[in-house]
MARKOLVEX-419149 format. One record per residue (C-alpha): residue number from 0; residue in one letter; x negated, z negated, y. Coordinates in nm, 3 decimals. Example, Ala and Ser with C-alpha at 12.3 -4.5 7.8 and 13.67 -1.06 7.14 Angstrom:
2
+-----+------+---------+---------+---------+
! seq ! type !      px !      pz !      py !
+-----+------+---------+---------+---------+
!   0 !    A !  -1.230 !  -0.780 !  -0.450 !
!   1 !    S !  -1.367 !  -0.714 !  -0.106 !
+-----+------+---------+---------+---------+
END
This chain:
390
+-----+------+---------+---------+---------+
! seq ! type !      px !      pz !      py !
+-----+------+---------+---------+---------+
!   0 !    M !  -0.209 !  -1.659 !  -3.645 !
!   1 !    T !  -0.240 !  -1.386 !  -3.886 !
!   2 !    I !   0.051 !  -1.405 !  -4.048 !
!   3 !    F !   0.266 !  -1.187 !  -3.836 !
!   4 !    P !   0.165 !  -0.811 !  -3.796 !
!   5 !    D !   0.026 !  -0.696 !  -3.429 !
!   6 !    E !   0.387 !  -0.494 !  -3.334 !
!   7 !    I !   0.580 !  -0.860 !  -3.428 !
!   8 !    V !   0.348 !  -1.023 !  -3.229 !
!   9 !    A !   0.315 !  -0.840 !  -2.915 !
!  10 !    N !   0.682 !  -0.828 !  -2.919 !
!  11 !    I !   0.699 !  -1.131 !  -2.849 !
!  12 !    L !   0.442 !  -1.198 !  -2.616 !
!  13 !    T !   0.582 !  -0.937 !  -2.425 !
!  14 !    R !   0.905 !  -1.182 !  -2.360 !
!  15 !    L !   0.661 !  -1.438 !  -2.160 !
!  16 !    P !   0.649 !  -1.449 !  -1.798 !
!  17 !    P !   0.335 !  -1.329 !  -1.632 !
!  18 !    K !   0.201 !  -1.630 !  -1.555 !
!  19 !    E !   0.297 !  -1.783 !  -1.886 !
!  20 !    L !   0.120 !  -1.464 !  -2.065 !
!  21 !    V !  -0.233 !  -1.547 !  -1.886 !
!  22 !    R !  -0.265 !  -1.868 !  -2.035 !
!  23 !    A !  -0.113 !  -1.730 !  -2.377 !
!  24 !    R !  -0.406 !  -1.459 !  -2.413 !
!  25 !    V !  -0.652 !  -1.736 !  -2.439 !
!  26 !    V !  -0.506 !  -1.872 !  -2.768 !
!  27 !    C !  -0.697 !  -1.675 !  -3.023 !
!  28 !    K !  -0.869 !  -1.323 !  -3.027 !
!  29 !    Q !  -0.596 !  -1.175 !  -3.159 !
!  30 !    W !  -0.337 !  -1.246 !  -2.868 !
!  31 !    H !  -0.611 !  -1.150 !  -2.635 !
!  32 !    A !  -0.656 !  -0.798 !  -2.767 !
!  33 !    L !  -0.255 !  -0.725 !  -2.784 !
!  34 !    T !  -0.220 !  -0.841 !  -2.447 !
!  35 !    S !  -0.561 !  -0.672 !  -2.283 !
!  36 !    E !  -0.374 !  -0.315 !  -2.383 !
!  37 !    Y !  -0.258 !  -0.136 !  -2.074 !
!  38 !    I !   0.100 !  -0.048 !  -2.262 !
!  39 !    F !   0.155 !  -0.401 !  -2.348 !
!  40 !    L !   0.106 !  -0.475 !  -2.010 !
!  41 !    H !   0.357 !  -0.194 !  -1.863 !
!  42 !    T !   0.603 !  -0.324 !  -2.129 !
!  43 !    N !   0.598 !  -0.667 !  -2.004 !
!  44 !    L !   0.641 !  -0.610 !  -1.616 !
!  45 !    L !   0.902 !  -0.361 !  -1.745 !
!  46 !    R !   1.106 !  -0.634 !  -1.959 !
!  47 !    H !   1.103 !  -0.894 !  -1.694 !
!  48 !    N !   1.199 !  -0.654 !  -1.417 !
!  49 !    A !   1.476 !  -0.534 !  -1.624 !
!  50 !    G !   1.428 !  -0.219 !  -1.567 !
!  51 !    H !   1.365 !  -0.214 !  -1.198 !
!  52 !    P !   1.061 !  -0.072 !  -1.045 !
!  53 !    I !   0.795 !  -0.263 !  -1.130 !
!  54 !    I !   0.691 !  -0.515 !  -0.824 !
!  55 !    G !   0.644 !  -0.845 !  -0.799 !
!  56 !    G !   0.620 !  -0.908 !  -0.422 !
!  57 !    F !   0.431 !  -0.811 !  -0.138 !
!  58 !    F !   0.169 !  -0.947 !   0.104 !
!  59 !    L !   0.188 !  -0.918 !   0.491 !
!  60 !    N !  -0.153 !  -0.927 !   0.632 !
!  61 !    D !  -0.241 !  -0.866 !   0.986 !
!  62 !    E !  -0.643 !  -0.995 !   1.062 !
!  63 !    I !  -0.617 !  -0.946 !   1.417 !
!  64 !    H !  -0.359 !  -1.212 !   1.444 !
!  65 !    E !  -0.462 !  -1.428 !   1.207 !
!  66 !    K !  -0.179 !  -1.402 !   0.983 !
!  67 !    F !  -0.128 !  -1.380 !   0.618 !
!  68 !    S !   0.128 !  -1.484 !   0.383 !
!  69 !    Y !   0.255 !  -1.355 !  -0.015 !
!  70 !    N !   0.635 !  -1.347 !  -0.052 !
!  71 !    T !   0.758 !  -1.294 !  -0.408 !
!  72 !    I !   1.068 !  -1.124 !  -0.463 !
!  73 !    H !   1.220 !  -1.256 !  -0.740 !
!  74 !    R !   1.398 !  -1.576 !  -0.806 !
!  75 !    H !   1.158 !  -1.713 !  -1.036 !
!  76 !    G !   0.830 !  -1.572 !  -0.936 !
!  77 !    S !   0.532 !  -1.725 !  -0.882 !
!  78 !    S !   0.320 !  -1.760 !  -0.573 !
!  79 !    L !   0.035 !  -1.641 !  -0.493 !
!  80 !    D !  -0.327 !  -1.743 !  -0.254 !
!  81 !    L !  -0.674 !  -1.637 !  -0.243 !
!  82 !    S !  -0.761 !  -2.019 !  -0.218 !
!  83 !    Y !  -0.965 !  -1.960 !  -0.555 !
!  84 !    I !  -1.215 !  -1.753 !  -0.342 !
!  85 !    P !  -1.515 !  -2.023 !  -0.312 !
!  86 !    T !  -1.586 !  -2.128 !   0.048 !
!  87 !    T !  -1.988 !  -2.041 !   0.165 !
!  88 !    A !  -2.134 !  -2.197 !   0.446 !
!  89 !    D !  -2.149 !  -1.864 !   0.658 !
!  90 !    T !  -1.741 !  -1.821 !   0.574 !
!  91 !    A !  -1.631 !  -2.173 !   0.622 !
!  92 !    Q !  -1.480 !  -2.082 !   0.977 !
!  93 !    S !  -1.264 !  -1.763 !   0.902 !
!  94 !    K !  -0.986 !  -1.686 !   0.620 !
!  95 !    T !  -0.927 !  -1.430 !   0.374 !
!  96 !    Y !  -0.777 !  -1.105 !   0.448 !
!  97 !    I !  -0.693 !  -0.743 !   0.236 !
!  98 !    T !  -0.856 !  -0.470 !   0.287 !
!  99 !    S !  -0.749 !  -0.273 !   0.015 !
! 100 !    S !  -0.489 !  -0.298 !  -0.321 !
! 101 !    C !  -0.468 !  -0.106 !  -0.556 !
! 102 !    H !  -0.245 !  -0.184 !  -0.925 !
! 103 !    G !  -0.303 !  -0.567 !  -0.881 !
! 104 !    L !  -0.622 !  -0.580 !  -0.778 !
! 105 !    L !  -0.713 !  -0.658 !  -0.416 !
! 106 !    L !  -1.011 !  -0.598 !  -0.173 !
! 107 !    C !  -1.073 !  -0.881 !   0.029 !
! 108 !    R !  -1.296 !  -0.987 !   0.339 !
! 109 !    R !  -1.394 !  -1.288 !   0.525 !
! 110 !    R !  -1.612 !  -1.292 !   0.798 !
! 111 !    R !  -1.948 !  -1.443 !   0.803 !
! 112 !    R !  -2.162 !  -1.547 !   1.108 !
! 113 !    I !  -2.541 !  -1.448 !   1.062 !
! 114 !    D !  -2.600 !  -1.523 !   1.436 !
! 115 !    G !  -2.468 !  -1.855 !   1.546 !
! 116 !    E !  -2.600 !  -1.778 !   1.895 !
! 117 !    L !  -2.522 !  -1.420 !   1.959 !
! 118 !    G !  -2.173 !  -1.438 !   1.748 !
! 119 !    V !  -2.314 !  -1.152 !   1.556 !
! 120 !    Y !  -2.023 !  -1.094 !   1.215 !
! 121 !    R !  -2.054 !  -0.898 !   0.901 !
! 122 !    A !  -1.845 !  -0.979 !   0.598 !
! 123 !    R !  -1.818 !  -1.096 !   0.268 !
! 124 !    H !  -1.627 !  -0.871 !   0.023 !
! 125 !    Y !  -1.430 !  -0.945 !  -0.311 !
! 126 !    V !  -1.241 !  -0.758 !  -0.559 !
! 127 !    C !  -1.026 !  -1.024 !  -0.718 !
! 128 !    N !  -0.696 !  -1.026 !  -0.935 !
! 129 !    P !  -0.459 !  -1.267 !  -0.842 !
! 130 !    A !  -0.310 !  -1.371 !  -1.159 !
! 131 !    T !  -0.593 !  -1.425 !  -1.348 !
! 132 !    M !  -0.807 !  -1.574 !  -1.055 !
! 133 !    D !  -1.099 !  -1.378 !  -1.127 !
! 134 !    F !  -1.316 !  -1.226 !  -0.859 !
! 135 !    V !  -1.632 !  -1.016 !  -0.803 !
! 136 !    E !  -1.798 !  -1.019 !  -0.471 !
! 137 !    V !  -1.958 !  -0.696 !  -0.382 !
! 138 !    D !  -2.238 !  -0.637 !  -0.146 !
! 139 !    I !  -2.133 !  -0.358 !   0.063 !
! 140 !    P !  -2.451 !  -0.167 !   0.191 !
! 141 !    A !  -2.542 !  -0.096 !   0.528 !
! 142 !    G !  -2.411 !   0.231 !   0.681 !
! 143 !    A !  -2.154 !   0.266 !   0.411 !
! 144 !    G !  -1.857 !   0.221 !   0.675 !
! 145 !    Q !  -1.602 !  -0.064 !   0.740 !
! 146 !    Y !  -1.334 !   0.161 !   0.569 !
! 147 !    L !  -1.302 !   0.053 !   0.262 !
! 148 !    N !  -1.028 !   0.146 !  -0.016 !
! 149 !    L !  -1.002 !   0.054 !  -0.419 !
! 150 !    A !  -0.935 !   0.297 !  -0.633 !
! 151 !    Y !  -0.777 !   0.154 !  -0.980 !
! 152 !    D !  -0.618 !   0.318 !  -1.282 !
! 153 !    P !  -0.520 !   0.089 !  -1.549 !
! 154 !    S !  -0.310 !   0.369 !  -1.751 !
! 155 !    K !  -0.663 !   0.532 !  -1.777 !
! 156 !    S !  -0.952 !   0.312 !  -1.754 !
! 157 !    P !  -0.830 !  -0.028 !  -1.737 !
! 158 !    H !  -1.145 !  -0.187 !  -1.702 !
! 159 !    H !  -1.297 !   0.041 !  -1.409 !
! 160 !    Y !  -1.251 !   0.020 !  -1.058 !
! 161 !    R !  -1.415 !   0.229 !  -0.815 !
! 162 !    I !  -1.435 !   0.169 !  -0.397 !
! 163 !    V !  -1.489 !   0.403 !  -0.140 !
! 164 !    A !  -1.620 !   0.341 !   0.149 !
! 165 !    R !  -1.588 !   0.606 !   0.490 !
! 166 !    G !  -1.888 !   0.602 !   0.685 !
! 167 !    H !  -1.987 !   0.770 !   1.020 !
! 168 !    D !  -2.184 !   1.042 !   0.822 !
! 169 !    G !  -2.034 !   1.042 !   0.498 !
! 170 !    I !  -1.824 !   0.865 !   0.168 !
! 171 !    R !  -2.010 !   0.633 !  -0.074 !
! 172 !    V !  -1.834 !   0.571 !  -0.375 !
! 173 !    Y !  -1.900 !   0.198 !  -0.606 !
! 174 !    S !  -1.876 !   0.195 !  -0.957 !
! 175 !    S !  -1.730 !  -0.137 !  -1.160 !
! 176 !    R !  -1.914 !  -0.008 !  -1.448 !
! 177 !    T !  -2.240 !   0.053 !  -1.296 !
! 178 !    R !  -2.254 !  -0.210 !  -1.022 !
! 179 !    S !  -2.394 !   0.042 !  -0.786 !
! 180 !    W !  -2.295 !   0.311 !  -0.513 !
! 181 !    R !  -2.325 !   0.660 !  -0.481 !
! 182 !    T !  -2.352 !   0.890 !  -0.163 !
! 183 !    A !  -2.030 !   1.152 !  -0.245 !
! 184 !    V !  -2.016 !   1.339 !   0.076 !
! 185 !    R !  -2.190 !   1.390 !   0.370 !
! 186 !    Y !  -2.112 !   1.506 !   0.710 !
! 187 !    D !  -2.209 !   1.520 !   1.091 !
! 188 !    G !  -2.055 !   1.237 !   1.267 !
! 189 !    C !  -1.978 !   1.474 !   1.554 !
! 190 !    H !  -1.796 !   1.736 !   1.340 !
! 191 !    S !  -1.607 !   1.458 !   1.114 !
! 192 !    P !  -1.348 !   1.595 !   0.901 !
! 193 !    F !  -1.184 !   1.247 !   0.957 !
! 194 !    A !  -1.112 !   1.338 !   1.316 !
! 195 !    G !  -0.771 !   1.257 !   1.400 !
! 196 !    L !  -0.721 !   1.002 !   1.149 !
! 197 !    R !  -0.347 !   0.812 !   1.160 !
! 198 !    H !  -0.503 !   0.540 !   1.024 !
! 199 !    P !  -0.836 !   0.430 !   0.817 !
! 200 !    R !  -0.607 !   0.280 !   0.474 !
! 201 !    G !  -0.595 !   0.522 !   0.230 !
! 202 !    V !  -0.354 !   0.643 !  -0.100 !
! 203 !    F !  -0.467 !   0.611 !  -0.463 !
! 204 !    W !  -0.289 !   0.878 !  -0.588 !
! 205 !    N !  -0.367 !   1.064 !  -0.934 !
! 206 !    G !  -0.767 !   1.024 !  -0.912 !
! 207 !    S !  -0.786 !   1.069 !  -0.537 !
! 208 !    L !  -0.764 !   0.895 !  -0.171 !
! 209 !    V !  -0.562 !   1.050 !   0.027 !
! 210 !    W !  -0.531 !   0.971 !   0.444 !
! 211 !    A !  -0.258 !   1.081 !   0.676 !
! 212 !    M !  -0.383 !   1.285 !   0.966 !
! 213 !    L !  -0.180 !   1.324 !   1.325 !
! 214 !    S !  -0.109 !   1.651 !   1.263 !
! 215 !    P !   0.137 !   1.738 !   1.023 !
! 216 !    R !  -0.172 !   1.748 !   0.725 !
! 217 !    L !  -0.276 !   1.520 !   0.477 !
! 218 !    L !  -0.679 !   1.518 !   0.357 !
! 219 !    R !  -0.758 !   1.474 !  -0.001 !
! 220 !    F !  -1.074 !   1.318 !  -0.123 !
! 221 !    A !  -1.111 !   1.354 !  -0.546 !
! 222 !    I !  -1.328 !   1.078 !  -0.614 !
! 223 !    E !  -1.509 !   1.218 !  -0.958 !
! 224 !    N !  -1.664 !   1.577 !  -0.768 !
! 225 !    G !  -1.630 !   1.410 !  -0.431 !
! 226 !    E !  -1.413 !   1.750 !  -0.299 !
! 227 !    L !  -1.287 !   1.689 !   0.030 !
! 228 !    S !  -0.952 !   1.936 !   0.070 !
! 229 !    E !  -0.619 !   1.933 !   0.290 !
! 230 !    M !  -0.306 !   1.890 !   0.115 !
! 231 !    P !   0.024 !   2.081 !   0.256 !
! 232 !    L !   0.304 !   1.916 !   0.411 !
! 233 !    P !   0.647 !   2.044 !   0.283 !
! 234 !    P !   0.746 !   2.327 !   0.530 !
! 235 !    R !   1.003 !   2.183 !   0.751 !
! 236 !    L !   0.702 !   1.933 !   0.840 !
! 237 !    R !   0.435 !   2.137 !   0.903 !
! 238 !    S !   0.569 !   2.319 !   1.207 !
! 239 !    E !   0.319 !   2.414 !   1.498 !
! 240 !    V !   0.581 !   2.293 !   1.705 !
! 241 !    W !   0.586 !   1.977 !   1.506 !
! 242 !    F !   0.507 !   1.758 !   1.822 !
! 243 !    H !   0.786 !   1.934 !   2.072 !
! 244 !    A !   1.016 !   1.872 !   1.797 !
! 245 !    G !   0.959 !   1.496 !   1.781 !
! 246 !    W !   0.836 !   1.477 !   1.447 !
! 247 !    V !   0.720 !   1.161 !   1.325 !
! 248 !    Y !   0.469 !   1.107 !   1.016 !
! 249 !    A !   0.596 !   0.733 !   0.921 !
! 250 !    Y !   0.462 !   0.686 !   0.574 !
! 251 !    V !   0.270 !   0.831 !   0.286 !
! 252 !    G !   0.198 !   0.619 !  -0.039 !
! 253 !    E !   0.204 !   0.609 !  -0.399 !
! 254 !    S !   0.419 !   0.503 !  -0.667 !
! 255 !    G !   0.493 !   0.565 !  -1.012 !
! 256 !    G !   0.232 !   0.804 !  -1.061 !
! 257 !    H !   0.413 !   1.019 !  -0.754 !
! 258 !    L !   0.268 !   1.057 !  -0.376 !
! 259 !    Q !   0.548 !   0.982 !  -0.153 !
! 260 !    V !   0.599 !   1.049 !   0.215 !
! 261 !    I !   0.842 !   0.969 !   0.502 !
! 262 !    G !   0.867 !   1.185 !   0.820 !
! 263 !    Y !   1.185 !   1.263 !   1.086 !
! 264 !    T !   1.263 !   1.434 !   1.355 !
! 265 !    D !   1.402 !   1.269 !   1.653 !
! 266 !    E !   1.779 !   1.346 !   1.564 !
! 267 !    E !   1.706 !   1.169 !   1.173 !
! 268 !    R !   1.551 !   0.897 !   1.400 !
! 269 !    R !   1.884 !   0.846 !   1.593 !
! 270 !    T !   2.115 !   0.902 !   1.282 !
! 271 !    A !   1.888 !   0.684 !   1.099 !
! 272 !    C !   1.882 !   0.888 !   0.798 !
! 273 !    F !   1.619 !   1.104 !   0.640 !
! 274 !    D !   1.444 !   1.192 !   0.328 !
! 275 !    V !   1.165 !   1.039 !   0.134 !
! 276 !    L !   0.971 !   1.336 !  -0.036 !
! 277 !    E !   0.733 !   1.297 !  -0.351 !
! 278 !    M !   0.475 !   1.513 !  -0.522 !
! 279 !    R !   0.456 !   1.447 !  -0.852 !
! 280 !    E !   0.105 !   1.476 !  -1.099 !
! 281 !    E !   0.155 !   1.733 !  -1.294 !
! 282 !    E !   0.313 !   1.972 !  -1.038 !
! 283 !    K !   0.060 !   2.185 !  -0.811 !
! 284 !    E !   0.092 !   2.074 !  -0.438 !
! 285 !    E !   0.485 !   2.109 !  -0.432 !
! 286 !    W !   0.758 !   1.879 !  -0.276 !
! 287 !    T !   1.052 !   1.763 !  -0.367 !
! 288 !    V !   1.336 !   1.501 !  -0.192 !
! 289 !    L !   1.326 !   1.169 !  -0.399 !
! 290 !    Y !   1.587 !   0.970 !  -0.182 !
! 291 !    R !   1.833 !   1.079 !   0.074 !
! 292 !    V !   1.819 !   0.767 !   0.272 !
! 293 !    D !   2.115 !   0.675 !   0.541 !
! 294 !    L !   2.021 !   0.289 !   0.709 !
! 295 !    T !   2.324 !   0.304 !   0.891 !
! 296 !    R !   2.405 !  -0.015 !   0.749 !
! 297 !    V !   2.089 !  -0.167 !   0.866 !
! 298 !    K !   2.161 !  -0.051 !   1.216 !
! 299 !    E !   2.469 !  -0.231 !   1.178 !
! 300 !    L !   2.292 !  -0.554 !   1.065 !
! 301 !    H !   2.112 !  -0.534 !   1.404 !
! 302 !    P !   2.313 !  -0.351 !   1.666 !
! 303 !    G !   2.122 !  -0.506 !   1.956 !
! 304 !    D !   1.803 !  -0.318 !   1.840 !
! 305 !    V !   1.934 !  -0.010 !   1.858 !
! 306 !    R !   1.844 !   0.048 !   2.270 !
! 307 !    V !   1.519 !  -0.016 !   2.209 !
! 308 !    P !   1.343 !   0.157 !   2.491 !
! 309 !    R !   1.040 !   0.356 !   2.363 !
! 310 !    V !   0.974 !   0.535 !   2.031 !
! 311 !    T !   0.636 !   0.502 !   1.918 !
! 312 !    L !   0.469 !   0.632 !   1.568 !
! 313 !    E !   0.547 !   0.332 !   1.407 !
! 314 !    H !   0.917 !   0.210 !   1.516 !
! 315 !    F !   1.224 !   0.394 !   1.470 !
! 316 !    S !   1.484 !   0.416 !   1.783 !
! 317 !    W !   1.640 !   0.147 !   1.641 !
! 318 !    G !   1.375 !  -0.093 !   1.588 !
! 319 !    G !   1.282 !  -0.041 !   1.229 !
! 320 !    A !   0.983 !   0.072 !   1.014 !
! 321 !    P !   0.966 !   0.192 !   0.664 !
! 322 !    L !   0.654 !  -0.016 !   0.472 !
! 323 !    H !   0.699 !   0.061 !   0.129 !
! 324 !    V !   0.836 !   0.289 !  -0.107 !
! 325 !    V !   0.908 !   0.164 !  -0.523 !
! 326 !    R !   0.997 !   0.471 !  -0.700 !
! 327 !    G !   1.236 !   0.372 !  -0.958 !
! 328 !    P !   1.169 !   0.508 !  -1.360 !
! 329 !    G !   1.243 !   0.814 !  -1.513 !
! 330 !    E !   1.258 !   1.180 !  -1.376 !
! 331 !    T !   1.470 !   1.118 !  -1.097 !
! 332 !    G !   1.378 !   0.802 !  -1.000 !
! 333 !    R !   1.662 !   0.620 !  -0.968 !
! 334 !    H !   1.710 !   0.258 !  -0.899 !
! 335 !    G !   1.421 !   0.313 !  -0.667 !
! 336 !    V !   1.405 !   0.056 !  -0.338 !
! 337 !    L !   1.251 !   0.074 !   0.032 !
! 338 !    F !   1.116 !  -0.185 !   0.235 !
! 339 !    F !   1.148 !  -0.153 !   0.591 !
! 340 !    S !   1.069 !  -0.398 !   0.907 !
! 341 !    V !   1.319 !  -0.480 !   1.152 !
! 342 !    P !   1.274 !  -0.711 !   1.456 !
! 343 !    G !   1.239 !  -1.047 !   1.277 !
! 344 !    K !   1.282 !  -0.950 !   0.909 !
! 345 !    I !   1.199 !  -0.750 !   0.615 !
! 346 !    V !   1.440 !  -0.584 !   0.442 !
! 347 !    C !   1.519 !  -0.415 !   0.079 !
! 348 !    Y !   1.733 !  -0.126 !   0.090 !
! 349 !    D !   1.854 !   0.012 !  -0.236 !
! 350 !    A !   1.819 !   0.374 !  -0.266 !
! 351 !    E !   2.131 !   0.404 !  -0.513 !
! 352 !    S !   2.404 !   0.150 !  -0.411 !
! 353 !    R !   2.225 !   0.158 !  -0.046 !
! 354 !    E !   2.301 !  -0.188 !  -0.035 !
! 355 !    V !   2.056 !  -0.430 !   0.205 !
! 356 !    S !   1.894 !  -0.733 !   0.156 !
! 357 !    V !   1.664 !  -0.957 !   0.362 !
! 358 !    V !   1.355 !  -1.032 !   0.157 !
! 359 !    W !   1.132 !  -1.225 !   0.436 !
! 360 !    E !   1.224 !  -1.375 !   0.794 !
! 361 !    D !   1.005 !  -1.493 !   1.006 !
! 362 !    T !   1.029 !  -1.847 !   1.061 !
! 363 !    A !   0.808 !  -1.865 !   1.390 !
! 364 !    P !   0.942 !  -2.019 !   1.697 !
! 365 !    S !   1.116 !  -1.798 !   1.921 !
! 366 !    P !   1.115 !  -1.624 !   2.197 !
! 367 !    P !   0.831 !  -1.469 !   2.208 !
! 368 !    P !   0.849 !  -1.289 !   1.906 !
! 369 !    S !   0.577 !  -1.304 !   1.644 !
! 370 !    H !   0.273 !  -1.046 !   1.616 !
! 371 !    F !   0.340 !  -1.114 !   1.229 !
! 372 !    L !   0.654 !  -0.873 !   1.289 !
! 373 !    S !   0.488 !  -0.562 !   1.391 !
! 374 !    Y !   0.421 !  -0.435 !   1.022 !
! 375 !    T !   0.379 !  -0.057 !   0.946 !
! 376 !    W !   0.321 !   0.068 !   0.633 !
! 377 !    F !  -0.061 !  -0.013 !   0.635 !
! 378 !    N !  -0.022 !  -0.388 !   0.709 !
! 379 !    F !   0.241 !  -0.432 !   0.399 !
! 380 !    Y !   0.087 !  -0.463 !   0.050 !
! 381 !    A !   0.289 !  -0.445 !  -0.255 !
! 382 !    Y !   0.203 !  -0.672 !  -0.571 !
! 383 !    T !   0.184 !  -0.581 !  -0.936 !
! 384 !    P !   0.034 !  -0.800 !  -1.163 !
! 385 !    S !  -0.216 !  -0.729 !  -1.360 !
! 386 !    L !  -0.391 !  -0.915 !  -1.675 !
! 387 !    V !  -0.700 !  -0.700 !  -1.670 !
! 388 !    R !  -1.040 !  -0.934 !  -1.611 !
! 389 !    L !  -1.272 !  -0.818 !  -1.380 !
+-----+------+---------+---------+---------+
END
């Protein structure tokens, strides 16, 4: 096994599909060491995606309506499920749902009954890697809060992840390295900095968690030093009259090491044309236009959806909602794609060719339409395979 240099062996192994690579890495210590390096994993994924954005598929997660599925976007992609997480006596009647995801790792929860007569429930939480079928149960201490976010950066620390728990009186952080929690921030519940939160799901970016607020601003928590601060939106989006101008905060996410936001006015909503803005890691709170999006073709595919009677924060006037931005490689992010939900479908929009393809379609009988369609960006979990062992 050692007659070839590491460079040649690594070059051969990068040509294996992710599923076969998981098996190959247990052949010998040399292969396991080579395939555990982040640069190797990155090269392997790029090769199998032919230079396109690195994403293997997406999870759709709706605990309220008890819906859950994984959907691959590649013709030869592998199916995934979480059935390898064992069922315990107190979780036998519950399903597994995703609470947070980050660079190939998932934070999942299963409800467990602790008082059968009173119907009192808590949850078991697991950090898992679907590609390697590894999982670790994490104990969430009482008072830590129910709003949990996974923070994991394989390029900087491939075997260290954190869980950020936001409660009514502070923020606690769990470290996989110490297997313990620490209190990072304390605040008065009556004067919480999270008042006016858009949604409890945060976005991990550049060592921080970022939350969208209902007012035109972002709230940032630096995990290492525990600092809470506000991040500015682009000038055109933080006008004092933003609400009266009909501005809608549609999406905040991370891709390729950059933070992306989508916001649009009433006029942009009606024409289905808007900008995807991004903040780069090396820049100091400066926003640039990543993509100029024209979704006219999506409107043409769904002409009956134009007359939606009411515009909400989650939906365009023509019935679509942005779900996820996948930034293309390189400085300009070319070959990027955007995922949108339209009634009955999830579509993929190529930012360069402007082509639209359907990547998921509801199979539930209609009418009535399935609640599974009502996905906003925080119910959509893009998945990138990772070979890290927990």
